[in-house]
N, C-alpha and C positions, 0 to 999 in steps of 0.2 A: 493454877495448881490447887488441889484440895489440901486440907491440913495433913492428910496422910502422905503427901508427897506424890500423889498420882494426878496426872492431867486427864483430860477427857479421852484422849486416845488410849491411854493405859486402861481406863475404865471400860472403853469399848472392847479392847483386847480381852480383858477379863470376862466380859459378858459373852463374847463370841466363844471363848474357850469353855466357859461354863455350859453353854448350849451344846458344844461339840468339841470335846477334848482331843478328838482325833483329826481335827482339821489340819490341813497342811499349812506351812508358813506362807506359801504362795497364795492360797485362798484366803487365809487370814489377812494378809497384807492388802489384798484387793478389797476386802470387806471394811477395813479400817482406813483405807485410802493412804497406804504407805507403800514404799518400795520394799521388796522382800528383806534386804539386808538390815535396814533400820527396824523393821518389824521384829526380826530375829533378835536383834540387840535389845529391844524393849522386853521381849519375852524372857530372854536370859537374865535381864536385870530384875524382872518381876520374880523370877525363880530365886535369884541370889538374895533378894531382899525379903524373901519368904512370903510374898503376896500369893505365890503359887507354891503349894507344898507338894502336890503330885498331880499327875494326869490320870484320870480314872474314867470308868464307864459305870453306868447303872445297868444292871442286868434285868431284863424284863422277859416277858413271855416271848416265845419264839419257837422255831423249829425244834430246838433241843428238848422242849417239854415232853414230847412223845418218844424221843429217840435215846435219851440218856440212860445208859446202863448203870453207871455210877460216876461220881465226881471226885477228883483228886485236887487238893489245894495245898500248895507249898506256901509256908508262912515264914517270914523273917521277923524276928522279935529282938528287942534291944538287950535281953539278957535272960538268965535262968529263971528269975522271979516272974518275968512276963510269960515265959513258957509255961510255968506252973499255973498261972492265972488263966491263960488261954486254954490250957488243958481242962481246967475246972469248968470254964464257960462252955467248951465244946461237949463235955460229958452230959450237959443238960439237954442236948438234942438227941433223941432216940435214933435218928438215922445216921449219926456219926458212929461208924463201926470200927474204926482204927485211928489211932494217933501215934505216929512214929517220930522219934528224934532222929534227925538226919544231919549230915555234914555237907558243907558247901555254902552256896549263896543263901540258902534257906535253912531254917532250924527245925521246922516241924513239917510233917506230911500228914494230911488228914484225908481219910477215905469216907465219903458220904454215900451210902446206899439208899438212894431216894429217887423214885421215878417222877415224883411231883416236883418240878423244877422250882416252883414257888417256895417250897420248903428249903431247898438248897439256897435260894436267894436270901431267905430269912437268916440262915446261918452266916452267909457272907456279910450281910448287913450287920449282924451282931458283932462280927469280927471288926468291921470298920468302926463301929460305934464304941468299941472297947478302948480305942486309942492306945492299945498295947502292941499293935501290929505295925511294923515298918514297911512291909511290902508283902504282896501275895502274887501267886501265879496259879491260875485255875485251869484245869483240863477236864472236859467232859468226855468220858469214855463211852463211845457209841456202840461198840460191839467187841467181842473177844474173837480174835483171829486164831489164837492158840493159847491154851493154858495146860499145864501138866495135869491139873485136876480133870480136864476134859478128855484126856488121852488114856487109852487102855495100854498102849505099847510104850508110852513115855518117849516116843521119837518125835523130834521137832518136824514141822512141815518142811517140804522141799525148799521153799524160798528162804528158810531161816539160815543165816550164816553168821555165826559169832565172829567178832573181830579177830585179827591176826594173833 
């Protein structure tokens, strides 16, 4: 055991998750030479003991770069003071066109009108580095199927059916 309380297998698990946080427990177990159940127990302990704070991905260039119409980011923050600081940070980015206070799992909804996906990635990285964000959920809008602004007669398309 190392002085932090992690053995070699724990360190290998952390290295594998650092390389690919979306790896399945089954694949992770194979890579660190464990059965799936003991591997899951170790991962859960690493989470409990705060060696793993969250599973995340790094956004890079990809197919979205040419197709994104705009991006929406739901942001969960620890409190109103953090919301204010995040708002101040986001206002420094010219492509942030709206910041909404919302209710539910997330506290803020941000709209980014930017076709250069690298600039959107810069904003997401700024949010992560601020340490004020508990969680995010990002959606890239690829096309508008229907908006009232695009309609002369204000009638929804045939496929539209609001709930009961």
